[in-house]
C-alpha positions as CSV (number, residue, x, y, z in Angstrom):
1,M,-28.9,8.2,19.1
2,I,-27.6,8.7,22.2
3,I,-26.3,12.1,23.9
4,L,-22.8,12.1,24.9
5,P,-23.3,12.4,28.5
6,F,-25.4,9.5,28.8
7,L,-22.3,7.1,27.6
8,G,-21.2,8.1,31.6
9,I,-23.7,5.7,32.8
10,G,-23.0,3.5,30.0
11,L,-19.6,3.3,31.1
12,A,-20.7,2.5,35.0
13,C,-21.9,-0.8,33.6
14,D,-20.3,-4.4,33.4
15,Y,-20.6,-4.8,30.2
16,R,-21.3,-2.5,27.6
17,V,-23.2,-3.5,24.1
18,A,-25.0,-1.3,21.5
19,T,-26.5,-2.2,17.8
20,S,-24.5,-1.4,14.6
21,D,-27.1,1.6,14.0
22,T,-26.3,3.4,17.3
23,V,-24.7,7.1,17.0
24,F,-23.3,9.0,19.9
25,C,-23.7,13.0,19.9
26,N,-22.0,15.3,22.1
27,D,-25.0,17.5,22.9
28,A,-22.8,19.2,25.7
29,R,-20.9,21.0,23.1
30,I,-23.5,22.3,21.1
31,L,-25.0,23.7,24.5
32,D,-21.3,24.9,25.8
33,I,-21.2,23.0,29.3
34,P,-19.3,20.3,30.5
35,P,-20.8,17.1,30.0
36,G,-22.2,15.6,33.2
37,L,-24.1,12.4,34.5
38,G,-20.5,11.2,35.3
39,L,-18.6,10.9,32.1
40,L,-15.3,13.0,32.8
41,Y,-15.5,10.4,35.8
42,F,-14.9,7.4,33.7
43,L,-13.9,8.2,30.3
44,P,-9.9,8.9,30.7
45,A,-10.0,5.1,32.4
46,Y,-11.4,3.9,29.2
47,V,-9.7,6.0,26.4
48,G,-6.9,7.8,28.0
49,F,-7.0,11.5,28.7
50,G,-5.9,12.8,25.3
51,R,-8.8,10.9,23.7
52,A,-10.8,11.8,26.6
53,Q,-10.2,15.4,26.2
54,S,-10.8,15.0,21.9
55,L,-14.0,13.4,22.4
56,V,-15.6,15.8,25.0
57,T,-14.1,19.1,23.0
58,M,-13.9,18.3,19.4
59,T,-16.4,15.3,18.5
60,E,-19.6,15.8,17.5
61,K,-20.8,12.4,16.6
62,M,-19.2,9.0,17.4
63,D,-20.3,5.7,15.3
64,T,-20.0,2.6,17.1
65,K,-17.4,1.3,14.9
66,K,-15.0,4.0,16.4
67,A,-16.6,3.3,19.7
68,L,-15.9,-0.2,19.9
69,A,-11.9,0.7,18.4
70,W,-11.8,3.1,21.7
71,G,-13.0,0.5,24.1
72,L,-16.3,2.6,24.7
73,L,-18.2,-0.7,23.8
74,D,-17.7,-4.2,24.3
75,Q,-19.7,-5.6,21.5
76,T,-21.6,-4.2,18.8
77,V,-24.8,-6.4,17.6
78,S,-27.3,-5.8,15.1
79,A,-31.0,-4.8,16.8
80,E,-32.3,-8.4,15.5
81,T,-29.7,-9.9,17.7
82,L,-29.6,-7.6,21.0
83,D,-31.7,-9.5,23.0
84,V,-29.8,-13.4,22.4
85,A,-26.5,-11.3,23.0
86,L,-27.6,-9.6,26.1
87,E,-28.7,-12.7,27.4
88,A,-25.0,-14.6,26.6
89,Q,-23.2,-12.0,28.6
90,A,-25.4,-12.2,31.4
91,K,-25.1,-16.0,31.7
92,R,-21.3,-15.6,31.3
93,M,-21.2,-13.0,34.0
94,S,-23.1,-15.3,36.3
95,A,-20.0,-17.3,36.8
96,Y,-19.3,-15.0,39.3
97,S,-20.4,-14.6,42.9
98,P,-21.9,-11.4,43.3
99,E,-18.7,-11.2,46.1
100,T,-16.1,-11.8,43.6
101,L,-17.6,-9.6,40.9
102,G,-17.8,-6.6,43.4
103,S,-14.2,-7.3,44.6
104,I,-13.2,-7.3,40.7
105,K,-14.9,-4.2,40.5
106,A,-13.8,-2.2,43.4
107,L,-9.8,-3.3,42.4
108,L,-10.4,-1.7,39.1
109,N,-12.2,1.5,40.3
110,V,-9.6,1.9,42.7
111,H,-7.5,4.4,41.1
112,L,-10.4,6.7,40.3
113,P,-11.2,9.7,41.9
114,D,-13.4,10.0,44.9
115,F,-16.8,9.7,43.7
116,D,-18.9,11.9,45.6
117,E,-16.0,14.4,45.4
118,Y,-15.8,14.1,41.7
119,F,-20.1,15.0,41.7
120,R,-19.4,18.2,43.8
121,I,-17.2,19.3,41.6
122,E,-19.0,17.9,38.3
123,G,-22.3,20.0,40.0
124,R,-20.4,22.8,40.4
125,C,-19.0,23.4,37.0
126,V,-21.9,22.8,34.9
127,E,-23.7,25.3,37.1
128,Q,-20.6,27.8,36.4
129,A,-21.4,27.1,32.8
130,L,-25.0,27.4,32.8
131,K,-24.5,30.9,34.1
132,C,-22.6,32.4,31.9
133,E,-23.3,34.4,28.8
134,P,-23.9,32.4,25.6
135,R,-20.3,32.5,23.4
136,K,-20.8,33.4,19.7
137,N,-19.6,29.9,17.8
138,L,-16.7,31.2,15.8
139,S,-17.0,27.7,13.4
140,E,-20.5,29.4,12.3
């Protein structure tokens, strides 16, 4: 099981693959804090604002089938074939020079907000949420 904020770290990767039995869990929802670790920096770019909002405010768990359909993963494989799939992808990625790959990534990310400013705001928001009194969960 992967807690949802770590999906933000995964979205920063060039290629995202998971085993077919992986489940993403929204612990931020359970803890009543905004998801950290950059998830909200990348998520709207991958799935759109509406899906991003639904994922972080409503979803408790997401399986790899849905994550793949939403564009959060590039591939799902069995645990037995994970190493082979990762090696094959690394070989395909090595066709680009580091300079060309860096240029592609920079151009794809140009529309994102300023990285440093985003993390300053994220830190303030998480800190503010941690200072609040716990709320009664109306769904219980």
